[in-house]
C-alpha positions as CSV (number, residue, x, y, z in Angstrom):
1,M,-6.2,105.4,35.4
2,R,-6.5,102.4,33.1
3,A,-4.0,101.5,30.4
4,L,-3.6,99.0,27.5
5,I,-0.2,97.7,26.3
6,A,0.2,96.5,22.6
7,D,3.4,94.7,21.6
8,D,3.9,91.6,19.4
9,E,6.8,90.5,21.6
10,P,5.2,89.0,24.8
11,H,8.4,89.3,27.0
12,L,8.7,93.0,26.1
13,A,5.0,93.6,26.8
14,H,5.2,91.8,30.2
15,Y,8.4,93.7,31.1
16,L,6.7,97.0,30.4
17,R,3.7,95.9,32.5
18,D,6.0,95.0,35.4
19,Q,7.9,98.3,35.2
20,L,4.6,100.2,35.1
21,A,3.4,98.3,38.2
22,L,6.6,99.4,40.1
23,L,6.5,103.0,38.9
24,W,2.8,103.6,39.0
25,P,1.0,101.0,41.2
26,E,-2.4,102.6,40.8
27,L,-2.4,102.3,37.1
28,E,-4.6,99.4,36.0
29,I,-3.5,97.4,32.9
30,V,-6.8,96.3,31.3
31,H,-5.3,94.3,28.4
32,I,-2.1,93.3,26.7
33,A,-2.6,93.1,22.9
34,R,-0.3,90.9,20.7
35,N,-1.2,92.7,17.4
36,G,-2.6,96.0,16.0
37,I,-6.1,94.6,15.2
38,D,-6.5,93.3,18.8
39,A,-5.2,96.6,20.2
40,A,-7.6,98.7,18.1
41,Q,-10.6,96.5,19.0
42,R,-9.8,96.5,22.7
43,I,-9.2,100.3,22.8
44,R,-12.6,100.7,21.2
45,D,-14.3,98.3,23.7
46,L,-12.5,99.1,26.9
47,E,-11.8,102.8,26.4
48,P,-8.6,102.9,28.5
49,D,-7.1,106.2,29.5
50,L,-3.7,105.3,28.0
51,A,-2.4,103.0,25.3
52,F,1.3,102.1,25.2
53,L,1.7,101.1,21.6
54,D,4.6,99.4,19.7
55,I,5.0,100.7,16.2
56,Q,5.8,97.5,14.2
57,M,3.0,95.0,14.9
58,P,1.1,92.5,12.7
59,G,-2.3,93.5,11.3
60,L,-2.1,97.2,12.0
61,N,1.0,99.1,13.0
62,G,0.9,101.4,16.1
63,L,0.5,104.6,14.0
64,E,-2.6,103.1,12.3
65,V,-4.0,102.0,15.6
66,A,-3.5,105.6,17.0
67,Q,-5.1,107.1,13.9
68,G,-8.2,105.0,14.4
69,I,-8.8,106.0,18.0
70,E,-12.1,107.9,18.3
71,G,-12.4,108.1,22.1
72,S,-10.3,109.9,24.7
73,T,-7.5,107.3,24.9
74,R,-4.1,109.0,24.8
75,V,-1.1,107.2,23.3
76,V,2.5,106.6,24.3
77,F,4.6,104.9,21.6
78,V,7.2,102.4,22.9
79,T,9.3,101.3,20.0
80,A,12.8,100.4,18.7
81,Y,12.4,102.6,15.7
82,D,13.2,106.3,16.0
83,E,12.3,107.3,12.5
84,Y,8.6,107.4,13.3
85,A,8.8,110.1,16.0
86,L,7.5,112.9,13.9
87,Q,4.5,110.9,12.6
88,A,3.9,109.9,16.2
89,F,3.6,113.4,17.5
90,E,1.3,114.3,14.6
91,H,-1.0,111.8,16.1
92,A,-0.9,113.8,19.4
93,A,1.2,111.2,21.2
94,L,2.0,112.0,24.8
95,D,5.5,110.6,24.4
96,Y,7.8,108.5,22.2
97,V,9.9,106.1,24.2
98,L,12.7,104.0,22.6
99,K,13.6,100.5,23.3
100,P,15.5,99.0,25.1
101,L,13.3,100.5,27.8
102,K,15.0,102.4,30.6
103,N,13.4,102.9,34.0
104,E,14.5,106.5,34.3
105,R,13.1,107.4,30.9
106,L,9.8,105.6,31.6
107,A,9.5,107.4,34.9
108,R,9.8,110.8,33.2
109,T,7.1,109.7,30.8
110,L,4.8,108.8,33.6
111,E,5.4,112.0,35.5
112,R,4.5,113.9,32.3
113,I,1.3,112.0,32.0
114,K,0.3,112.5,35.7
115,A,1.0,116.3,35.3
116,A,-1.1,116.5,32.2
117,S,-4.0,114.7,33.8
118,A,-4.1,117.1,36.8
119,P,-4.5,120.6,35.3
120,A,-4.4,123.5,37.8
121,L,-7.8,125.1,38.5
122,P,-8.4,128.9,38.8
123,D,-8.9,130.0,42.3
124,A,-12.5,131.1,41.6
125,R,-13.4,127.4,40.7
126,L,-11.4,125.7,43.4
127,A,-14.3,125.6,45.9
128,D,-16.7,124.2,43.4
129,A,-14.1,121.6,42.4
130,L,-13.5,120.5,45.9
131,A,-17.2,120.2,46.5
132,R,-17.6,118.0,43.5
133,L,-14.7,115.8,44.7
134,M,-16.3,115.4,48.1
135,A,-19.6,114.4,46.7
136,P,-20.3,110.8,46.0
137,P,-19.7,110.0,42.3
138,Q,-22.9,109.8,40.2
139,Q,-22.3,107.1,37.6
140,P,-24.7,106.7,34.6
141,R,-27.0,103.7,34.7
142,L,-26.1,100.9,32.5
143,R,-28.5,99.9,29.7
144,H,-26.7,96.8,28.6
145,I,-23.4,94.9,29.2
146,R,-20.7,94.6,26.6
147,A,-18.9,91.3,27.1
148,A,-16.3,89.4,25.2
149,Q,-16.6,85.7,24.3
150,G,-13.7,84.5,22.3
151,E,-13.2,86.9,19.3
152,L,-16.7,88.3,19.5
153,T,-18.1,91.2,21.7
154,H,-21.7,90.6,22.8
155,Q,-24.1,93.2,23.8
156,V,-26.1,91.6,26.6
157,A,-29.5,93.0,27.6
158,L,-29.8,93.6,31.4
159,G,-33.1,91.7,31.4
160,D,-31.4,88.5,30.2
161,I,-28.8,88.6,33.0
162,L,-29.5,86.2,35.9
163,F,-26.5,87.3,38.0
164,F,-23.0,88.7,38.1
165,Q,-20.3,86.9,40.0
166,A,-16.6,87.8,40.6
167,D,-14.1,85.2,39.4
168,D,-10.5,86.0,40.0
169,K,-9.6,88.9,37.7
170,Y,-12.9,88.8,35.9
171,T,-16.6,89.1,36.5
172,V,-18.9,86.4,35.1
173,V,-22.1,87.6,33.4
174,R,-24.5,84.7,33.6
175,T,-27.6,84.5,31.4
176,A,-29.9,81.5,31.0
177,G,-28.0,80.2,28.0
178,A,-24.4,81.5,28.3
179,E,-21.6,82.9,30.4
180,H,-19.5,86.0,29.5
181,L,-16.5,87.6,31.1
182,I,-16.0,91.3,31.8
183,R,-13.4,93.2,33.8
184,T,-15.8,95.5,35.6
185,T,-15.9,94.8,39.3
186,I,-19.0,94.0,41.3
187,T,-18.6,97.3,43.2
188,D,-18.6,99.3,40.0
189,L,-21.5,97.4,38.6
190,A,-23.6,97.9,41.7
191,A,-23.0,101.6,41.4
192,Q,-24.3,101.7,37.8
193,L,-27.3,99.3,38.0
194,D,-30.8,100.0,39.2
195,P,-30.7,99.1,43.0
196,D,-34.4,98.2,42.9
197,R,-33.7,95.6,40.3
198,F,-30.2,94.4,41.0
199,W,-29.2,93.4,44.6
200,Q,-25.8,92.7,45.8
201,I,-26.1,89.6,48.1
202,H,-22.3,89.0,48.6
203,R,-19.1,90.8,48.0
204,A,-18.7,88.6,44.9
205,T,-22.4,88.4,43.7
206,L,-25.0,90.7,42.3
207,I,-28.4,89.2,41.3
208,N,-31.2,90.2,39.0
209,L,-34.4,90.1,41.1
210,D,-36.5,89.5,38.0
211,W,-34.9,86.0,38.1
212,L,-35.2,85.3,41.8
213,E,-37.0,82.0,42.4
214,G,-36.8,81.8,46.2
215,T,-34.6,81.5,49.3
216,R,-33.5,78.6,51.5
217,R,-31.8,78.4,55.0
218,D,-29.6,75.5,55.9
219,E,-29.2,73.8,59.3
220,N,-26.7,76.6,60.3
221,S,-29.2,79.3,59.4
222,R,-27.1,80.4,56.4
223,L,-29.2,82.0,53.6
224,F,-29.1,80.9,50.0
225,V,-31.0,82.2,46.9
226,R,-32.3,80.2,44.0
227,I,-32.2,81.7,40.6
228,K,-34.5,80.6,37.7
229,G,-32.5,79.2,34.9
230,H,-29.5,78.3,37.2
231,A,-29.2,74.9,38.7
232,G,-27.2,75.8,41.8
233,E,-27.7,78.1,44.8
234,L,-26.0,81.4,45.6
235,P,-24.9,82.2,49.2
236,V,-26.1,85.4,50.9
237,S,-23.5,86.9,53.2
238,R,-24.5,88.2,56.6
239,A,-24.1,91.8,55.6
240,F,-27.0,91.4,53.1
241,V,-29.3,89.0,54.9
242,H,-31.5,91.8,56.2
243,M,-32.6,92.6,52.6
244,F,-34.6,89.4,52.5
245,K,-36.5,89.8,55.8
246,A,-39.5,91.3,54.2
247,M,-39.7,88.6,51.6
């Protein structure tokens, strides 16, 4: 599952992030927002499964952020103010946790979330459910990439993308005129893009064949590709060299 944290006090937000990492290592924190407007925008763009929201924040308060959620993101309020609890649950909050945050209380919240996300299935549907779990996931093909650049979110057409390249916690989306950053991994992108058009050439690199200019081998027989609109060369790892033998 993926989660967003929103708190205008950075040390409290980072403390919550660290406690979540200890109590639920599999939970991915996709963004930490410093105010309500940033939280609302990121929830809309990233569509996390969970949002841990403070109540009192600049721009929009946590209740206003929750009220504006249109997707499936569920909310847990983490706040020092107990007088908003009734309003919180009117917004279908999963829980209302008071600061100062206590590990035992947060652990109970996470157990409740996990239980709510794994509903029991009737016996008659169990076989079908297991079959679906065993089958490889079928992800929808991407039609464009939504990428942040500063305060703006760009919708980048797939045809304009030269290549994707992993960079620390982000993936760089390179076009002929710009670079954008997204959090989707190379593996997830490869599963959602047309394999006849986008080739993975390295664990960290995915190229658009429409922009492939040529290949080159160095004195050690290592293979590199050249991309139109990009000055450098991209290395091809041994696991993917075979894809270029027919070229």
